[in-house]
C-alpha positions in Angstrom: 3.3 23.5 22.7 3.2 26.2 20.0 0.0 27.8 18.8 0.5 26.3 15.4 0.6 22.8 16.8 -2.5 23.4 18.9 -4.4 24.6 15.8 -3.3 21.4 13.9 -4.5 19.1 16.7 -7.7 21.0 16.9 -8.1 20.8 13.2 -7.5 17.0 13.2 -10.1 16.5 16.0 -12.7 18.5 14.1 -11.9 16.6 10.9 -12.4 13.2 12.6 -15.5 14.4 14.4 -17.1 15.4 11.2 -15.9 12.5 9.1 -16.7 9.2 10.9 -15.4 7.1 8.0 -11.9 8.6 8.3 -11.9 8.1 12.1 -13.1 4.5 11.7 -10.5 3.8 9.1 -7.7 5.2 11.2 -8.8 3.2 14.3 -9.0 0.0 12.3 -5.7 0.6 10.6 -4.0 1.5 13.9 -5.2 -1.7 15.6 -4.2 -3.7 12.5 -0.7 -2.3 12.5 -0.3 -2.7 16.2 -1.3 -6.4 16.1 1.0 -7.0 13.0 4.0 -5.6 14.9 3.3 -6.9 18.4 1.9 -10.4 17.9 5.0 -11.9 16.2 7.2 -10.4 18.9 5.1 -11.3 22.0 3.3 -14.5 20.9 4.5 -17.7 22.7 4.1 -19.5 19.4 6.4 -19.2 16.4 4.9 -18.6 12.9 6.9 -21.4 11.5 7.1 -24.0 14.4 5.4 -27.2 13.5 3.7 -29.5 16.0 2.1 -32.7 14.7 0.2 -33.2 18.0 -2.0 -30.2 17.4 -2.6 -30.4 13.7 -5.9 -28.8 12.5 -6.9 -27.8 16.0 -10.0 -25.6 16.3 -9.8 -22.1 17.7 -9.3 -22.1 21.4 -7.9 -20.0 24.3 -4.5 -21.5 23.6 -4.7 -21.0 19.8 -7.1 -18.1 19.0 -7.2 -18.8 15.3 -6.6 -22.5 15.6 -3.7 -24.4 13.9 -3.1 -25.4 10.3 -2.3 -28.8 8.8 1.3 -28.7 10.0 0.3 -27.8 13.6 1.4 -24.1 13.3 -0.4 -21.5 15.4 -2.5 -19.5 12.9 -2.9 -16.4 15.1 0.9 -15.9 15.1 1.2 -16.9 11.5 -1.6 -14.6 10.2 -0.2 -11.5 12.0 3.3 -12.3 10.9 2.0 -12.6 7.3 0.0 -9.3 7.8 3.3 -7.5 8.8 5.1 -8.9 5.7 2.2 -8.0 3.4 2.2 -4.5 4.9 5.9 -4.1 4.4 5.6 -5.1 0.7 2.7 -2.6 0.3 4.5 0.3 2.1 7.8 -0.1 0.3 6.4 -0.5 -3.1 3.9 2.4 -2.6 6.8 4.6 -1.4 9.0 3.8 -4.4 6.1 4.1 -6.9 5.1 7.4 -5.2 8.6 8.9 -5.4 9.1 7.8 -9.0 5.6 8.9 -10.1 5.9 12.3 -8.4 9.4 13.0 -9.9 8.4 11.8 -13.4 5.0 13.6 -13.4 6.5 16.8 -12.1 9.2 16.9 -14.8 6.7 15.9 -17.5 4.2 18.6 -16.6 6.7 21.4 -16.1 9.3 20.7 -18.8 7.3 21.7 -21.8 5.4 20.3 -24.8 8.1 18.2 -26.5 9.5 16.7 -23.3 6.0 16.1 -22.0 5.0 14.3 -25.2 8.1 12.0 -25.1 7.8 11.2 -21.4 4.1 10.4 -21.5 4.5 8.2 -24.6 7.2 6.2 -22.8 4.7 5.9 -19.9 2.0 4.7 -22.3 4.3 2.0 -23.7 5.2 0.8 -20.2 1.5 0.7 -19.1 0.4 -1.1 -22.3 1.6 -4.4 -20.7 -0.5 -5.4 -17.6 1.4 -4.7 -14.4 0.6 -8.2 -13.2 2.6 -9.7 -16.0 5.7 -7.7 -15.0 5.5 -9.0 -11.5 5.0 -12.6 -12.6 8.0 -12.4 -15.1 10.3 -10.9 -12.5 9.3 -13.4 -9.8 9.9 -16.3 -12.2 13.4 -14.9 -13.2 14.6 -13.7 -9.8 12.7 -16.2 -7.7 9.8 -15.8 -5.3 10.3 -13.4 -2.5 9.5 -9.9 -1.2 12.3 -8.1 -3.2 11.3 -9.5 -6.5 7.6 -8.7 -5.9 8.4 -5.1 -4.9 10.6 -4.7 -8.0 7.8 -6.1 -10.2 5.3 -3.8 -8.6 7.6 -0.8 -9.3 8.0 -1.4 -13.0 4.6 0.2 -13.9 3.0 1.0 -10.6 4.2 4.6 -10.7 2.3 5.5 -13.9 -1.0 6.5 -12.4 0.8 8.7 -9.8 2.8 10.3 -12.6 -0.3 11.1 -14.6 -2.0 12.7 -11.6 1.0 14.8 -10.7 1.5 15.8 -14.4 -2.1 17.0 -14.5 -1.8 19.0 -11.3 1.5 20.6 -12.4 0.0 21.6 -15.8 -2.9 23.2 -13.9 -0.9 24.9 -11.3 1.9 26.3 -13.5 -0.6 28.5 -15.3 -1.7 30.2 -12.0 -0.7 33.7 -11.2 1.6 32.8 -8.3 3.6 30.4 -10.5 3.9 33.0 -13.3 5.0 35.6 -10.8 7.7 33.3 -9.4 9.0 32.6 -12.9 9.1 36.3 -13.8 11.1 37.0 -10.6 13.7 34.6 -11.9 13.2 31.9 -9.3 14.8 28.6 -10.5 12.4 26.0 -11.9 13.4 23.4 -9.4 12.5 25.8 -6.6 9.2 26.7 -8.2 8.4 23.0 -8.4 9.4 22.0 -4.9 8.3 25.1 -3.0 5.2 26.2 -4.9 3.7 23.7 -7.2 4.2 20.3 -5.5 3.0 21.5 -2.1 -0.2 22.7 -3.7 -0.6 19.3 -5.3 -0.1 17.4 -2.0 -3.8 16.5 -1.7 -4.2 14.3 -4.8 -0.7 12.9 -4.3 -1.5 11.8 -0.7 -4.8 10.2 -1.8 -3.2 8.3 -4.6 -0.4 7.1 -2.3 -2.9 5.7 0.1 -4.6 3.8 -2.6 -1.3 2.4 -3.8 -0.8 0.5 -0.6 -3.9 -1.8 -0.7 -3.3 -2.3 -4.4 0.2 -3.6 -3.8 -0.9 -5.8 -0.9 -3.7 -7.3 -2.9 -1.4 -8.0 -5.9 1.1 -9.7 -3.6 -1.7 -11.7 -1.9 -3.0 -12.8 -5.3 0.4 -13.9 -6.6 1.1 -15.8 -3.3 -2.3 -17.5 -3.7 -1.2 -18.6 -7.2 2.0 -20.0 -5.7 4.5 -17.5 -7.2 4.6 -14.9 -4.4 6.4 -15.0 -1.0 8.4 -18.2 -0.7 8.4 -20.5 2.3 9.3 -20.5 5.2 8.1 -16.8 5.1 4.4 -16.3 5.1 2.2 -13.5 3.7 -1.6 -13.4 3.9 -1.8 -14.7 0.4 0.5 -17.6 1.2 -1.6 -18.6 4.2 -4.8 -18.4 2.2 -3.3 -20.6 -0.5 -2.1 -23.2 2.0 -5.6 -23.3 3.5 -7.3 -23.9 0.1 -6.9 -27.7 0.4 -8.5 -27.6 3.8 -11.3 -25.2 3.0 -14.2 -27.7 3.0 -13.1 -29.5 6.2 -11.5 -26.6 8.2 -12.9 -23.4 6.8 -11.5 -21.3 9.7 -8.0 -21.7 8.3 -9.0 -19.6 5.3 -11.6 -17.3 7.0 -9.2 -15.7 9.5 -6.5 -14.5 7.1 -9.2 -13.4 4.6 -10.8 -11.3 7.4 -7.5 -9.7 8.3 -6.8 -8.9 4.7 -10.3 -7.4 4.2 -10.1 -5.3 7.3 -6.9 -3.7 6.2 -8.2 -3.0 2.7 -11.4 -1.5 4.1 -9.5 0.7 6.5 -7.2 2.1 3.8 -10.0 2.6 1.4 -12.1 4.5 4.0 -9.2 6.8 4.7 -8.4 7.3 1.0 -12.0 8.0 0.1 -12.4 10.4 2.9 -9.3 12.4 1.9 -10.4 12.3 -1.7 -13.8 13.9 -0.9 -12.2 16.4 1.4 -9.9 17.6 -1.5 -12.9 18.0 -3.8 -14.6 20.5 -1.4 
């Protein structure tokens, strides 16, 4: 192991030791991801297999979260839905992050006229609520993960673009950026090697917050019935299906809600911790 890697590991240990929120968030998120990956693979029950003999069974050693009105095991179903929701969140956040970083970097570095045009375009796109984009695209293309991801990417990159633009505008006036320009270094190299690495903190924080935002949007749309289509199941779909059973079998809604809330809490703990660290 090199000295540089040893220093990085030591720095991470010190960081988690000082910031308990970040450590708690990483532990919760790690357990959440592990269950979302392993439970659908290792569970003896299928997320979609129906069994009329065990409809609406209470939680038990055989069915940890009980069963739903179709006799499907909720433990396997909830964690399958968690994995699908996480996939939607990660893919849409990655796409929005890439688009936002590229758009914001070009807008901030290109100059006044290009910056004015690009940001006015962004203002026009953001004038329409992002939820409306998602609803319209899911209605046209049909319910499913690809249409939701596409809808989330229509306007989801704008906040990232504005943050990156602000950082680039601030950094390109620094001495090291001016010196690099005087030396004749190409603009693309200045952006990729000097400016964007120095803006990595705010970019990382915004990217982390994009994930729960996308997952919550998908869960909300699925709850309304225009999200992930059957037989696939996201957390929002499971919560929506449990709505009719809420008064009689409340556990069918409580468990997926808890799983969703734990994931949102973990990502917000990590994001808030990194945000405060960047401000120091």
